C-alpha positions in Angstrom: 0.0 0.0 0.0 1.2 3.5 -0.8 -0.3 6.4 1.1 0.4 9.9 0.0 -0.9 13.2 -1.3 -0.5 14.5 -4.9 1.1 17.7 -3.6 3.9 15.6 -2.0 5.2 13.1 -4.4 7.9 11.7 -2.2 5.9 8.6 -1.5 5.2 7.7 -5.2 7.9 9.5 -7.3 9.6 6.1 -8.1 6.4 5.0 -9.9 6.6 7.9 -12.3 9.3 6.2 -14.3 6.6 3.8 -15.7 4.5 5.5 -18.4 1.1 4.1 -17.2 1.8 5.3 -13.6 3.0 8.7 -14.9 -0.1 9.1 -17.0 -2.3 8.1 -14.0 -0.8 10.7 -11.7 -0.8 13.4 -14.3 -4.5 12.7 -14.9 -5.2 12.7 -11.2 -3.9 16.3 -11.0 -6.6 17.4 -13.4 -9.5 15.8 -11.4 -11.8 18.0 -9.4 -15.5 17.9 -8.2 -16.6 18.8 -11.8 -14.9 15.7 -13.4 -17.7 13.7 -15.1 -18.7 10.5 -13.5 -18.3 7.2 -15.3 -15.7 4.9 -16.7 -13.0 6.4 -18.9 -10.2 4.5 -20.7 -7.2 6.7 -20.5 -4.7 4.2 -22.1 -6.9 1.5 -23.5 -7.2 -1.4 -21.1 -3.9 -0.5 -19.4 -5.4 2.4 -17.5 -9.1 2.6 -16.8 -10.7 5.0 -14.3 -14.1 4.9 -12.7 -15.1 8.3 -11.3 -18.0 8.1 -8.9 -19.3 9.4 -5.7 -21.2 7.5 -3.0 -22.3 7.6 0.6 -20.0 5.3 2.6 -21.4 2.4 4.6 -21.0 2.2 8.4 -17.7 0.4 9.1 -19.5 -2.7 10.5 -21.2 -3.3 7.2 -18.0 -3.1 5.1 -15.7 -5.9 3.9 -12.3 -6.1 2.4 -11.7 -6.4 -1.3 -8.7 -8.0 -3.0 -7.5 -7.7 -6.6 -5.3 -10.3 -8.4 -4.7 -8.7 -11.8 -5.3 -5.0 -11.4 -4.2 -2.2 -9.2 -6.9 -0.3 -7.4 -6.0 3.3 -6.8 -8.4 5.2 -4.5 -8.4 9.0 -4.7 -10.7 11.0 -2.5 -11.6 14.4 -4.0 -13.8 15.7 -1.2 -14.6 14.9 2.3 -12.8 11.6 2.8 -13.2 7.9 3.6 -11.9 5.5 6.1 -9.9 3.0 4.1 -8.8 0.1 6.3 -6.4 -2.5 4.9 -5.0 -5.9 5.7 -2.5 -8.3 4.2 -4.4 -10.5 1.7 -3.1 -13.8 3.1 -4.7 -12.9 6.5 -8.2 -12.5 5.0 -10.8 -15.3 4.7 -12.7 -15.4 1.4 -16.3 -14.3 1.5 -17.0 -16.4 -1.6 -15.3 -17.9 -4.7 -12.9 -15.9 -6.8 -14.8 -14.1 -9.6 -12.3 -13.5 -12.5 -14.9 -11.8 -14.7 -14.7 -8.8 -12.4 -11.2 -8.0 -13.6 -9.9 -8.4 -10.1 
């Protein structure tokens, strides 16, 4: 997990040597509350973003998610969200792996 802020790239500067990551962080710097919601392919299937807003659930109703084949970058524009994490091998599956979800 990498935790940081766009205005302080010390925590992610090493990623910027890869063109997909550089494109991702450059795009994030353009995002604001007026960015249209929806799925956008920024670099074909190599970089897909899903801009959306939602009301978060109470912590007791949440569960962890895990991805096997994609990276999931969370970027909070306004307010914020509690994002808990755990090492994947310590989690118990809630159901069978669903590869059709691109996870």
